[in-house]
ZADO-1210 file (C-alpha; in nm, 4 decimals, padded with zeros to 6 digits):
<atoms>
<atom x="00.0000" y="00.0000" z="00.0000" code="MET" pos="1"/>
<atom x="00.1046" y="00.3562" z="-00.0637" code="LYS" pos="2"/>
<atom x="00.2386" y="00.5190" z="00.2545" code="LYS" pos="3"/>
<atom x="00.1474" y="00.8818" z="00.2760" code="THR" pos="4"/>
<atom x="00.3147" y="01.1361" z="00.5025" code="PHE" pos="5"/>
<atom x="00.1902" y="01.4822" z="00.5859" code="LEU" pos="6"/>
<atom x="00.4634" y="01.7354" z="00.5203" code="THR" pos="7"/>
<atom x="00.5376" y="02.0274" z="00.7452" code="LEU" pos="8"/>
<atom x="00.4270" y="02.2735" z="00.4794" code="SER" pos="9"/>
<atom x="00.0711" y="02.1413" z="00.4915" code="LEU" pos="10"/>
<atom x="00.0211" y="02.2328" z="00.8571" code="ILE" pos="11"/>
<atom x="00.2301" y="02.5411" z="00.9171" code="LEU" pos="12"/>
<atom x="-00.0738" y="02.7524" z="00.8329" code="SER" pos="13"/>
<atom x="-00.2369" y="02.6336" z="01.1535" code="SER" pos="14"/>
<atom x="00.0171" y="02.8350" z="01.3531" code="LEU" pos="15"/>
<atom x="-00.1825" y="03.1539" z="01.3068" code="VAL" pos="16"/>
<atom x="-00.4693" y="02.9970" z="01.5001" code="MET" pos="17"/>
<atom x="-00.2744" y="02.9983" z="01.8225" code="PHE" pos="18"/>
<atom x="-00.1340" y="03.2578" z="02.0581" code="ALA" pos="19"/>
<atom x="00.2412" y="03.2775" z="02.0885" code="GLN" pos="20"/>
<atom x="00.2608" y="03.0281" z="02.3751" code="SER" pos="21"/>
<atom x="00.0297" y="02.7894" z="02.1929" code="GLU" pos="22"/>
<atom x="00.2382" y="02.8359" z="01.8802" code="GLY" pos="23"/>
<atom x="00.5465" y="02.7226" z="02.0698" code="GLU" pos="24"/>
<atom x="00.3597" y="02.4138" z="02.1906" code="ILE" pos="25"/>
<atom x="00.2396" y="02.3481" z="01.8373" code="LEU" pos="26"/>
<atom x="00.5925" y="02.3759" z="01.7027" code="ASN" pos="27"/>
<atom x="00.7046" y="02.1216" z="01.9602" code="LYS" pos="28"/>
<atom x="00.4401" y="01.8716" z="01.8497" code="TRP" pos="29"/>
<atom x="00.5023" y="01.9320" z="01.4790" code="ILE" pos="30"/>
<atom x="00.8716" y="01.8585" z="01.5345" code="ASP" pos="31"/>
<atom x="00.7891" y="01.5574" z="01.7497" code="THR" pos="32"/>
<atom x="00.5550" y="01.3997" z="01.4976" code="TYR" pos="33"/>
<atom x="00.7814" y="01.4741" z="01.2013" code="ASN" pos="34"/>
<atom x="01.0737" y="01.3090" z="01.3802" code="GLU" pos="35"/>
<atom x="00.8648" y="01.0080" z="01.4780" code="LEU" pos="36"/>
<atom x="00.7262" y="00.9766" z="01.1242" code="SER" pos="37"/>
<atom x="01.0715" y="00.9957" z="00.9722" code="THR" pos="38"/>
<atom x="01.2037" y="00.7304" z="01.2100" code="SER" pos="39"/>
<atom x="00.8888" y="00.5199" z="01.1591" code="LYS" pos="40"/>
<atom x="00.8315" y="00.5059" z="01.5338" code="ASN" pos="41"/>
<atom x="00.4616" y="00.4422" z="01.4955" code="TYR" pos="42"/>
<atom x="00.4070" y="00.3156" z="01.8493" code="ASP" pos="43"/>
<atom x="00.5327" y="00.6472" z="01.9877" code="ALA" pos="44"/>
<atom x="00.3110" y="00.8405" z="01.7465" code="MET" pos="45"/>
<atom x="00.0108" y="00.6562" z="01.8885" code="ILE" pos="46"/>
<atom x="00.1154" y="00.6747" z="02.2543" code="SER" pos="47"/>
<atom x="00.1764" y="01.0520" z="02.2296" code="ASN" pos="48"/>
<atom x="-00.1779" y="01.1189" z="02.1068" code="PHE" pos="49"/>
<atom x="-00.3366" y="01.1793" z="02.4490" code="ASP" pos="50"/>
<atom x="-00.0561" y="01.4094" z="02.5639" code="ALA" pos="51"/>
<atom x="-00.0792" y="01.6071" z="02.2407" code="CYS" pos="52"/>
<atom x="-00.4564" y="01.6438" z="02.2672" code="ARG" pos="53"/>
<atom x="-00.4210" y="01.7496" z="02.6297" code="SER" pos="54"/>
<atom x="-00.1907" y="02.0348" z="02.5313" code="GLU" pos="55"/>
<atom x="-00.3575" y="02.1135" z="02.1964" code="LEU" pos="56"/>
<atom x="-00.7236" y="02.0079" z="02.2224" code="PRO" pos="57"/>
<atom x="-00.8165" y="02.1892" z="01.9003" code="ASN" pos="58"/>
<atom x="-00.5307" y="02.0638" z="01.6842" code="TRP" pos="59"/>
<atom x="-00.7023" y="01.8238" z="01.4419" code="ASP" pos="60"/>
<atom x="-00.3797" y="01.6964" z="01.2909" code="TYR" pos="61"/>
<atom x="-00.3199" y="01.4804" z="01.5984" code="ALA" pos="62"/>
<atom x="-00.5909" y="01.2496" z="01.4601" code="PHE" pos="63"/>
<atom x="-00.4126" y="01.2461" z="01.1248" code="TYR" pos="64"/>
<atom x="-00.0802" y="01.1444" z="01.2761" code="TYR" pos="65"/>
<atom x="-00.2396" y="00.8767" z="01.4934" code="LYS" pos="66"/>
<atom x="-00.4310" y="00.7412" z="01.1936" code="GLY" pos="67"/>
<atom x="-00.1148" y="00.7480" z="00.9841" code="LEU" pos="68"/>
<atom x="00.0679" y="00.5425" z="01.2468" code="ALA" pos="69"/>
<atom x="-00.2183" y="00.2926" z="01.2752" code="GLU" pos="70"/>
<atom x="-00.2295" y="00.2642" z="00.8962" code="TYR" pos="71"/>
<atom x="00.1393" y="00.1798" z="00.8839" code="ASN" pos="72"/>
<atom x="00.0964" y="-00.0732" z="01.1661" code="LYS" pos="73"/>
<atom x="-00.1876" y="-00.2298" z="00.9617" code="GLN" pos="74"/>
<atom x="-00.4415" y="-00.1567" z="01.2345" code="ASP" pos="75"/>
<atom x="-00.6850" y="-00.0582" z="00.9635" code="TYR" pos="76"/>
<atom x="-01.0034" y="-00.0344" z="01.1695" code="ALA" pos="77"/>
<atom x="-00.8417" y="00.2106" z="01.4119" code="SER" pos="78"/>
<atom x="-00.6866" y="00.4037" z="01.1250" code="ALA" pos="79"/>
<atom x="-01.0278" y="00.4441" z="00.9595" code="VAL" pos="80"/>
<atom x="-01.1753" y="00.5767" z="01.2839" code="LYS" pos="81"/>
<atom x="-00.9045" y="00.8378" z="01.3439" code="ASP" pos="82"/>
<atom x="-00.8558" y="00.9439" z="00.9832" code="LEU" pos="83"/>
<atom x="-01.2331" y="00.9787" z="00.9399" code="THR" pos="84"/>
<atom x="-01.2432" y="01.2001" z="01.2486" code="THR" pos="85"/>
<atom x="-00.9699" y="01.4110" z="01.0924" code="PHE" pos="86"/>
<atom x="-01.1446" y="01.4453" z="00.7551" code="THR" pos="87"/>
<atom x="-01.4683" y="01.5443" z="00.9248" code="GLN" pos="88"/>
<atom x="-01.2826" y="01.8271" z="01.0932" code="LYS" pos="89"/>
<atom x="-01.0523" y="01.9099" z="00.8015" code="ASN" pos="90"/>
<atom x="-01.1270" y="01.7854" z="00.4497" code="ASP" pos="91"/>
<atom x="-00.8449" y="01.9712" z="00.2747" code="SER" pos="92"/>
<atom x="-00.5836" y="01.6935" z="00.2941" code="ILE" pos="93"/>
<atom x="-00.6346" y="01.4519" z="00.0041" code="ALA" pos="94"/>
<atom x="-00.3914" y="01.1956" z="00.1444" code="ALA" pos="95"/>
<atom x="-00.6226" y="01.1188" z="00.4348" code="ALA" pos="96"/>
<atom x="-00.9019" y="01.0103" z="00.1983" code="PHE" pos="97"/>
<atom x="-00.6619" y="00.7879" z="00.0078" code="MET" pos="98"/>
<atom x="-00.5450" y="00.6130" z="00.3240" code="MET" pos="99"/>
<atom x="-00.9032" y="00.5562" z="00.4420" code="ILE" pos="100"/>
<atom x="-00.9837" y="00.3972" z="00.1062" code="ALA" pos="101"/>
<atom x="-00.6775" y="00.1726" z="00.1282" code="GLN" pos="102"/>
<atom x="-00.7803" y="00.0692" z="00.4789" code="CYS" pos="103"/>
<atom x="-01.1311" y="-00.0201" z="00.3634" code="PHE" pos="104"/>
<atom x="-00.9901" y="-00.2325" z="00.0812" code="ASN" pos="105"/>
<atom x="-00.7631" y="-00.4076" z="00.3317" code="ALA" pos="106"/>
<atom x="-01.0707" y="-00.4669" z="00.5500" code="LEU" pos="107"/>
<atom x="-01.2581" y="-00.6177" z="00.2514" code="SER" pos="108"/>
<atom x="-01.5014" y="-00.3272" z="00.2369" code="GLN" pos="109"/>
<atom x="-01.4531" y="-00.2200" z="-00.1269" code="PRO" pos="110"/>
<atom x="-01.7772" y="-00.0251" z="-00.1555" code="GLN" pos="111"/>
<atom x="-01.6699" y="00.2028" z="00.1308" code="ASP" pos="112"/>
<atom x="-01.3269" y="00.2321" z="-00.0289" code="ALA" pos="113"/>
<atom x="-01.4854" y="00.3599" z="-00.3515" code="LEU" pos="114"/>
<atom x="-01.6644" y="00.6378" z="-00.1638" code="THR" pos="115"/>
<atom x="-01.3368" y="00.7772" z="-00.0313" code="TYR" pos="116"/>
<atom x="-01.1508" y="00.7185" z="-00.3565" code="LEU" pos="117"/>
<atom x="-01.4054" y="00.9280" z="-00.5441" code="ASN" pos="118"/>
<atom x="-01.3507" y="01.2111" z="-00.2956" code="THR" pos="119"/>
<atom x="-00.9744" y="01.1728" z="-00.3280" code="TYR" pos="120"/>
<atom x="-00.9875" y="01.1820" z="-00.7089" code="LEU" pos="121"/>
<atom x="-01.1865" y="01.5038" z="-00.6988" code="GLN" pos="122"/>
<atom x="-00.8835" y="01.6522" z="-00.5297" code="LYS" pos="123"/>
<atom x="-00.6149" y="01.4570" z="-00.7218" code="GLU" pos="124"/>
<atom x="-00.7698" y="01.3659" z="-01.0591" code="PRO" pos="125"/>
<atom x="-00.4496" y="01.2400" z="-01.2217" code="ASN" pos="126"/>
<atom x="-00.3148" y="01.0077" z="-00.9532" code="ASP" pos="127"/>
<atom x="-00.2630" y="00.6686" z="-01.1151" code="LYS" pos="128"/>
<atom x="-00.2181" y="00.5053" z="-00.7715" code="ALA" pos="129"/>
<atom x="-00.5753" y="00.6027" z="-00.6888" code="ALA" pos="130"/>
<atom x="-00.7074" y="00.4435" z="-01.0080" code="TYR" pos="131"/>
<atom x="-00.5144" y="00.1262" z="-00.9258" code="LEU" pos="132"/>
<atom x="-00.6714" y="00.1272" z="-00.5793" code="GLU" pos="133"/>
<atom x="-01.0127" y="00.1861" z="-00.7366" code="MET" pos="134"/>
<atom x="-00.9454" y="-00.1043" z="-00.9712" code="ALA" pos="135"/>
<atom x="-00.8829" y="-00.3258" z="-00.6674" code="ASN" pos="136"/>
<atom x="-01.2192" y="-00.2207" z="-00.5260" code="SER" pos="137"/>
<atom x="-01.4086" y="-00.2865" z="-00.8478" code="HIS" pos="138"/>
<atom x="-01.2409" y="-00.6234" z="-00.8906" code="ARG" pos="139"/>
<atom x="-01.3362" y="-00.7235" z="-00.5361" code="ALA" pos="140"/>
<atom x="-01.6953" y="-00.6329" z="-00.6257" code="LEU" pos="141"/>
<atom x="-01.6720" y="-00.8351" z="-00.9514" code="ASN" pos="142"/>
<atom x="-01.7453" y="-00.5166" z="-01.1454" code="GLN" pos="143"/>
<atom x="-01.5168" y="-00.5999" z="-01.4353" code="TYR" pos="144"/>
<atom x="-01.6336" y="-00.3320" z="-01.6774" code="ASP" pos="145"/>
<atom x="-01.5463" y="-00.0676" z="-01.4171" code="ALA" pos="146"/>
<atom x="-01.2230" y="-00.2555" z="-01.3364" code="TYR" pos="147"/>
<atom x="-01.1209" y="-00.2400" z="-01.7015" code="ILE" pos="148"/>
<atom x="-01.2119" y="00.1288" z="-01.7184" code="GLU" pos="149"/>
<atom x="-00.9893" y="00.1985" z="-01.4167" code="ASP" pos="150"/>
<atom x="-00.6955" y="00.0138" z="-01.5690" code="LEU" pos="151"/>
<atom x="-00.7342" y="00.1957" z="-01.8987" code="ASN" pos="152"/>
<atom x="-00.7251" y="00.5214" z="-01.7050" code="LYS" pos="153"/>
<atom x="-00.3988" y="00.4124" z="-01.5432" code="VAL" pos="154"/>
<atom x="-00.2565" y="00.3325" z="-01.8853" code="ILE" pos="155"/>
<atom x="-00.3686" y="00.6706" z="-02.0193" code="SER" pos="156"/>
<atom x="-00.1613" y="00.8264" z="-01.7397" code="LEU" pos="157"/>
<atom x="00.1290" y="00.5824" z="-01.7713" code="ASP" pos="158"/>
<atom x="00.1631" y="00.4039" z="-02.1039" code="ALA" pos="159"/>
<atom x="00.4514" y="00.1938" z="-01.9701" code="GLN" pos="160"/>
<atom x="00.2623" y="00.0515" z="-01.6709" code="ASN" pos="161"/>
<atom x="00.3309" y="-00.3184" z="-01.7106" code="GLU" pos="162"/>
<atom x="00.1169" y="-00.4200" z="-01.4131" code="GLY" pos="163"/>
<atom x="-00.1882" y="-00.2412" z="-01.5501" code="ALA" pos="164"/>
<atom x="-00.1545" y="-00.4180" z="-01.8855" code="TYR" pos="165"/>
<atom x="-00.1189" y="-00.7555" z="-01.7101" code="LYS" pos="166"/>
<atom x="-00.4272" y="-00.6969" z="-01.4983" code="ASN" pos="167"/>
<atom x="-00.6160" y="-00.5726" z="-01.8032" code="LEU" pos="168"/>
<atom x="-00.5297" y="-00.8923" z="-01.9902" code="ALA" pos="169"/>
<atom x="-00.6529" y="-01.1004" z="-01.6965" code="THR" pos="170"/>
<atom x="-00.9761" y="-00.8993" z="-01.6772" code="ALA" pos="171"/>
<atom x="-01.0485" y="-00.9453" z="-02.0469" code="TYR" pos="172"/>
<atom x="-00.9739" y="-01.3180" z="-02.0164" code="ALA" pos="173"/>
<atom x="-01.2206" y="-01.3484" z="-01.7272" code="MET" pos="174"/>
<atom x="-01.4806" y="-01.1922" z="-01.9557" code="GLN" pos="175"/>
<atom x="-01.3747" y="-01.4418" z="-02.2242" code="LYS" pos="176"/>
<atom x="-01.2722" y="-01.1546" z="-02.4475" code="ASN" pos="177"/>
<atom x="-00.9550" y="-01.3329" z="-02.5475" code="TYR" pos="178"/>
<atom x="-00.8760" y="-01.1109" z="-02.8457" code="THR" pos="179"/>
<atom x="-00.8429" y="-00.8067" z="-02.6180" code="GLU" pos="180"/>
<atom x="-00.6608" y="-01.0191" z="-02.3602" code="ALA" pos="181"/>
<atom x="-00.4015" y="-01.1091" z="-02.6246" code="VAL" pos="182"/>
<atom x="-00.3694" y="-00.7432" z="-02.7275" code="THR" pos="183"/>
<atom x="-00.3115" y="-00.6299" z="-02.3695" code="SER" pos="184"/>
<atom x="-00.0604" y="-00.9044" z="-02.2941" code="LEU" pos="185"/>
<atom x="00.1233" y="-00.8234" z="-02.6159" code="SER" pos="186"/>
<atom x="00.1854" y="-00.4764" z="-02.4699" code="LYS" pos="187"/>
<atom x="00.3458" y="-00.6391" z="-02.1670" code="VAL" pos="188"/>
<atom x="00.5639" y="-00.8556" z="-02.3889" code="ILE" pos="189"/>
<atom x="00.6801" y="-00.5429" z="-02.5698" code="GLU" pos="190"/>
<atom x="00.8006" y="-00.4172" z="-02.2300" code="LEU" pos="191"/>
<atom x="00.9335" y="-00.7524" z="-02.1036" code="ASP" pos="192"/>
<atom x="01.0243" y="-00.9764" z="-02.3937" code="GLY" pos="193"/>
<atom x="01.2216" y="-01.2381" z="-02.1994" code="ASN" pos="194"/>
<atom x="00.9517" y="-01.3653" z="-01.9665" code="ASN" pos="195"/>
<atom x="00.8543" y="-01.7246" z="-02.0461" code="ALA" pos="196"/>
<atom x="00.5319" y="-01.7040" z="-01.8455" code="ASP" pos="197"/>
<atom x="00.4051" y="-01.4140" z="-02.0565" code="LEU" pos="198"/>
<atom x="00.4445" y="-01.6071" z="-02.3816" code="TYR" pos="199"/>
<atom x="00.2831" y="-01.9127" z="-02.2226" code="TYR" pos="200"/>
<atom x="-00.0143" y="-01.7142" z="-02.0946" code="THR" pos="201"/>
<atom x="-00.0623" y="-01.5401" z="-02.4288" code="ARG" pos="202"/>
<atom x="-00.0654" y="-01.8806" z="-02.5962" code="ALA" pos="203"/>
<atom x="-00.3391" y="-02.0028" z="-02.3595" code="THR" pos="204"/>
<atom x="-00.5486" y="-01.6962" z="-02.4437" code="TYR" pos="205"/>
<atom x="-00.5019" y="-01.7640" z="-02.8130" code="LYS" pos="206"/>
<atom x="-00.6067" y="-02.1274" z="-02.7711" code="LEU" pos="207"/>
<atom x="-00.9131" y="-02.0243" z="-02.5723" code="SER" pos="208"/>
<atom x="-01.0140" y="-01.7682" z="-02.8344" code="SER" pos="209"/>
<atom x="-01.1104" y="-02.0340" z="-03.0913" code="LYS" pos="210"/>
<atom x="-00.9849" y="-01.7824" z="-03.3469" code="ASP" pos="211"/>
<atom x="-00.8077" y="-01.9785" z="-03.6193" code="ALA" pos="212"/>
<atom x="-00.5559" y="-01.7034" z="-03.6931" code="GLU" pos="213"/>
<atom x="-00.4651" y="-01.6571" z="-03.3272" code="LEU" pos="214"/>
<atom x="-00.4365" y="-02.0314" z="-03.2732" code="ILE" pos="215"/>
<atom x="-00.1883" y="-02.0517" z="-03.5612" code="LYS" pos="216"/>
<atom x="00.0460" y="-01.8181" z="-03.3740" code="THR" pos="217"/>
<atom x="-00.0024" y="-01.9863" z="-03.0337" code="ALA" pos="218"/>
<atom x="00.2618" y="-02.2462" z="-03.1146" code="LEU" pos="219"/>
<atom x="00.5139" y="-01.9687" z="-03.1813" code="GLU" pos="220"/>
<atom x="00.4489" y="-01.8370" z="-02.8294" code="ASP" pos="221"/>
<atom x="00.4863" y="-02.1831" z="-02.6789" code="LEU" pos="222"/>
<atom x="00.8125" y="-02.2436" z="-02.8628" code="ASN" pos="223"/>
<atom x="00.9420" y="-01.9099" z="-02.7343" code="LYS" pos="224"/>
<atom x="00.8332" y="-01.9954" z="-02.3794" code="ALA" pos="225"/>
<atom x="01.0153" y="-02.3280" z="-02.4063" code="GLU" pos="226"/>
<atom x="01.3241" y="-02.1521" z="-02.5377" code="GLU" pos="227"/>
<atom x="01.3104" y="-01.9290" z="-02.2290" code="LEU" pos="228"/>
<atom x="01.2936" y="-02.2268" z="-01.9947" code="GLY" pos="229"/>
<atom x="00.9291" y="-02.3357" z="-01.9660" code="LYS" pos="230"/>
<atom x="00.9380" y="-02.7155" z="-01.9407" code="ASN" pos="231"/>
<atom x="00.6954" y="-02.8597" z="-01.6866" code="ASP" pos="232"/>
<atom x="00.4087" y="-03.1053" z="-01.7378" code="VAL" pos="233"/>
<atom x="00.1426" y="-02.8336" z="-01.7477" code="LYS" pos="234"/>
<atom x="00.3354" y="-02.6529" z="-02.0204" code="PHE" pos="235"/>
<atom x="00.3746" y="-02.9621" z="-02.2385" code="TYR" pos="236"/>
<atom x="00.0082" y="-03.0541" z="-02.1919" code="ASN" pos="237"/>
<atom x="-00.0816" y="-02.7109" z="-02.3280" code="THR" pos="238"/>
<atom x="00.1650" y="-02.7533" z="-02.6118" code="LYS" pos="239"/>
<atom x="00.0160" y="-03.0933" z="-02.6934" code="TYR" pos="240"/>
<atom x="-00.3315" y="-02.9380" z="-02.7038" code="LYS" pos="241"/>
<atom x="-00.2077" y="-02.6641" z="-02.9353" code="CYS" pos="242"/>
<atom x="-00.0338" y="-02.9097" z="-03.1676" code="CYS" pos="243"/>
<atom x="-00.3444" y="-03.1280" z="-03.1778" code="ALA" pos="244"/>
<atom x="-00.5633" y="-02.8286" z="-03.2655" code="MET" pos="245"/>
<atom x="-00.3199" y="-02.7428" z="-03.5461" code="LEU" pos="246"/>
<atom x="-00.3123" y="-03.1095" z="-03.6547" code="LYS" pos="247"/>
<atom x="00.0642" y="-03.1041" z="-03.6175" code="ASP" pos="248"/>
<atom x="00.1082" y="-03.4687" z="-03.5203" code="ASN" pos="249"/>
<atom x="00.4862" y="-03.4636" z="-03.5002" code="ALA" pos="250"/>
<atom x="00.4690" y="-03.1754" z="-03.2563" code="CYS" pos="251"/>
<atom x="00.1956" y="-03.3486" z="-03.0553" code="ALA" pos="252"/>
<atom x="00.4037" y="-03.6663" z="-03.0243" code="ILE" pos="253"/>
<atom x="00.7100" y="-03.4661" z="-02.9215" code="GLU" pos="254"/>
<atom x="00.5060" y="-03.2925" z="-02.6488" code="SER" pos="255"/>
<atom x="00.3835" y="-03.6284" z="-02.5194" code="CYS" pos="256"/>
<atom x="00.7413" y="-03.7563" z="-02.5161" code="ASN" pos="257"/>
<atom x="00.8457" y="-03.4609" z="-02.3005" code="LYS" pos="258"/>
<atom x="00.5668" y="-03.5300" z="-02.0508" code="ILE" pos="259"/>
<atom x="00.6531" y="-03.9007" z="-02.0346" code="LEU" pos="260"/>
<atom x="01.0185" y="-03.8162" z="-01.9703" code="GLU" pos="261"/>
<atom x="00.8986" y="-03.6338" z="-01.6606" code="ILE" pos="262"/>
<atom x="00.6232" y="-03.8794" z="-01.5651" code="ASN" pos="263"/>
<atom x="00.6444" y="-04.2179" z="-01.7417" code="PRO" pos="264"/>
<atom x="00.3257" y="-04.3382" z="-01.5681" code="GLU" pos="265"/>
<atom x="00.1004" y="-04.0660" z="-01.7123" code="ASP" pos="266"/>
<atom x="-00.1660" y="-04.2857" z="-01.8721" code="LEU" pos="267"/>
<atom x="-00.3559" y="-03.9930" z="-02.0225" code="GLY" pos="268"/>
<atom x="-00.0470" y="-03.8841" z="-02.2116" code="THR" pos="269"/>
<atom x="00.0227" y="-04.2419" z="-02.3184" code="LEU" pos="270"/>
<atom x="-00.3244" y="-04.2534" z="-02.4695" code="TYR" pos="271"/>
<atom x="-00.2787" y="-03.9156" z="-02.6396" code="ASN" pos="272"/>
<atom x="00.0472" y="-04.0330" z="-02.7908" code="ARG" pos="273"/>
<atom x="-00.1061" y="-04.3643" z="-02.8970" code="ALA" pos="274"/>
<atom x="-00.3963" y="-04.1839" z="-03.0597" code="ASN" pos="275"/>
<atom x="-00.1588" y="-03.9515" z="-03.2440" code="THR" pos="276"/>
<atom x="00.0533" y="-04.2460" z="-03.3586" code="TYR" pos="277"/>
<atom x="-00.2665" y="-04.4014" z="-03.4936" code="TYR" pos="278"/>
<atom x="-00.3421" y="-04.0865" z="-03.6934" code="LYS" pos="279"/>
<atom x="00.0085" y="-04.1138" z="-03.8380" code="GLU" pos="280"/>
<atom x="-00.0584" y="-04.4801" z="-03.9238" code="LYS" pos="281"/>
<atom x="00.2183" y="-04.5846" z="-03.6869" code="LYS" pos="282"/>
<atom x="00.0232" y="-04.8855" z="-03.5684" code="TYR" pos="283"/>
<atom x="00.3052" y="-05.0724" z="-03.3960" code="LYS" pos="284"/>
<atom x="00.3830" y="-04.7682" z="-03.1829" code="GLU" pos="285"/>
<atom x="00.0101" y="-04.7321" z="-03.1086" code="THR" pos="286"/>
<atom x="-00.0063" y="-05.0938" z="-02.9917" code="ILE" pos="287"/>
<atom x="00.3032" y="-05.0507" z="-02.7704" code="ALA" pos="288"/>
<atom x="00.1457" y="-04.7568" z="-02.5880" code="ASP" pos="289"/>
<atom x="-00.1997" y="-04.9117" z="-02.5563" code="THR" pos="290"/>
<atom x="-00.0428" y="-05.2332" z="-02.4226" code="ASP" pos="291"/>
<atom x="00.0996" y="-05.0336" z="-02.1300" code="LYS" pos="292"/>
<atom x="-00.2399" y="-04.8794" z="-02.0603" code="ILE" pos="293"/>
<atom x="-00.4386" y="-05.2037" z="-02.0824" code="VAL" pos="294"/>
<atom x="-00.1895" y="-05.3897" z="-01.8614" code="ASN" pos="295"/>
<atom x="-00.1910" y="-05.1288" z="-01.5852" code="THR" pos="296"/>
<atom x="-00.3385" y="-05.2949" z="-01.2771" code="ALA" pos="297"/>
<atom x="-00.5398" y="-05.0077" z="-01.1296" code="ASP" pos="298"/>
<atom x="-00.6677" y="-04.8484" z="-01.4507" code="ILE" pos="299"/>
<atom x="-01.0341" y="-04.7462" z="-01.4622" code="ASP" pos="300"/>
<atom x="-01.2691" y="-04.9305" z="-01.6987" code="ASP" pos="301"/>
<atom x="-01.3331" y="-04.6334" z="-01.9277" code="LYS" pos="302"/>
<atom x="-00.9617" y="-04.5709" z="-01.9912" code="SER" pos="303"/>
<atom x="-00.9001" y="-04.9412" z="-02.0445" code="LYS" pos="304"/>
<atom x="-01.1892" y="-04.9672" z="-02.2879" code="LEU" pos="305"/>
<atom x="-01.0698" y="-04.6673" z="-02.4915" code="ASN" pos="306"/>
<atom x="-00.7190" y="-04.8132" z="-02.5102" code="ALA" pos="307"/>
<atom x="-00.8562" y="-05.1521" z="-02.6144" code="LEU" pos="308"/>
<atom x="-01.0560" y="-04.9955" z="-02.8964" code="LYS" pos="309"/>
<atom x="-00.7481" y="-04.8131" z="-03.0235" code="LEU" pos="310"/>
<atom x="-00.5375" y="-05.1275" z="-02.9998" code="ARG" pos="311"/>
<atom x="-00.8079" y="-05.3264" z="-03.1767" code="TYR" pos="312"/>
<atom x="-00.8176" y="-05.0818" z="-03.4692" code="MET" pos="313"/>
<atom x="-00.4375" y="-05.0831" z="-03.4938" code="SER" pos="314"/>
<atom x="-00.4181" y="-05.4623" z="-03.4989" code="LYS" pos="315"/>
<atom x="-00.6925" y="-05.4719" z="-03.7570" code="LYS" pos="316"/>
<atom x="-00.5013" y="-05.2217" z="-03.9729" code="ALA" pos="317"/>
<atom x="-00.1970" y="-05.4506" z="-03.9495" code="LEU" pos="318"/>
<atom x="-00.4221" y="-05.7445" z="-04.0508" code="LYS" pos="319"/>
<atom x="-00.3564" y="-05.9183" z="-03.7181" code="ASP" pos="320"/>
<atom x="-00.6788" y="-06.1151" z="-03.7268" code="VAL" pos="321"/>
<atom x="-00.6167" y="-06.3222" z="-03.4146" code="GLU" pos="322"/>
<atom x="-00.5056" y="-06.0220" z="-03.2087" code="GLY" pos="323"/>
<atom x="-00.7857" y="-05.7944" z="-03.3270" code="SER" pos="324"/>
<atom x="-01.0477" y="-06.0640" z="-03.2612" code="ASN" pos="325"/>
<atom x="-00.9129" y="-06.1160" z="-02.9097" code="ALA" pos="326"/>
<atom x="-00.9377" y="-05.7419" z="-02.8423" code="ASP" pos="327"/>
<atom x="-01.2859" y="-05.7260" z="-02.9905" code="LEU" pos="328"/>
<atom x="-01.3952" y="-06.0041" z="-02.7548" code="GLU" pos="329"/>
<atom x="-01.2595" y="-05.8073" z="-02.4568" code="LEU" pos="330"/>
<atom x="-01.4295" y="-05.4896" z="-02.5800" code="ILE" pos="331"/>
<atom x="-01.7651" y="-05.6655" z="-02.6143" code="ASN" pos="332"/>
<atom x="-01.7294" y="-05.8218" z="-02.2706" code="LYS" pos="333"/>
<atom x="-01.6498" y="-05.4861" z="-02.1082" code="MET" pos="334"/>
<atom x="-01.9347" y="-05.3197" z="-02.3003" code="SER" pos="335"/>
<atom x="-02.1825" y="-05.5825" z="-02.1827" code="GLY" pos="336"/>
<atom x="-02.2463" y="-05.7234" z="-02.5261" code="LYS" pos="337"/>
</atoms>
C-alpha cells in the first residue's frame, strides 16, 4: 500500500490559530511527529496522542498522525476511525481520503473504499495510484467493466505501466474476451520480452479464443516460452493441445514424449500419444502404448476400454486377425455385449 506522510508545509498555516505560547507548543508537536514519522516510530506516534490532545485540544492533525501510524501498523479499523475524524474536521488533505480507502480495501469493504476514492480523485484527478486502488475495489466487487475502465485510465496516465496491462489482460480473459486479452498481454511482452510465463499465458489466451488465426500463432508463443525455460508437465500438456488443434502430429508426439520423460506413468499422455501415432498410421507404436495402458493394474474401466478400442483398430489395420479378434472379444465383454 502507498504510505502517505503529511509534510510540514501542509500544517504550518495552523500556527496563526494559536497565541504565541500555543504556537510554541504546536511547534514542539510538529517537530515531534515529524521526527517520529521519519524514524517510523509508529508506536510512539500513537502513545503521544493523548498528551498532544491534552496540550492542543483543538489541533485536528493529531488524529491524522495517529491514523497514519495505525495505517502503517496495519491496524486498519483504528486508522479508519481516526482518519475519518480528521477528515470530518478538516477535508483539505487529500492523502487522508486515500489512506481511508486503502484501509477499507484491506478490511474487505470495497464499496466504502470507492466512496473515499471518489472524494480523493476530486482533489487529485491524475493520480494513477488512486485508479489502481479503485481497480482493486471494483475487482473485489466483480465489477469488471469498471475494473477495465480503471486500468485503462492508469494506462492513459502511464503508457509503460506493465502491471496495468497484465491486470487488463486477466480482466479481459475473465470476460472471455480473449482477443483483447491477447492485445493487452502483447503490450506487456513489448516491455518484457524475456519472460517465459508471458508467452505461455498469451498462448493459452489464443487457444481459448477459438480464433483460427490466433491459434496458428499460439505455437510460436509456446516455442518461445520453451526456449526461455518453460518445461513442466502443465506446459507440455498445453503444447500438446495446441499441436493437436493445429493437426501437427509430429509436434503433438514430441510434447507427449516430453511429458513421459517427466512422468512415465502418465496414462492420459500415453493414450494421447497412442492416438496420435494411430493418426500417423504408426500402428506398432500405437499398440506398444496401448499395451501399457491395458496392462496397468489399477486403470479405470473407461480408460481401459478406450485403449482396447485403439489397440483393436491398430491390430486390424496390421491385418492381425487373431489379435484384433481377441481385443474385440474383450471390448464386447467390457461393453456388456
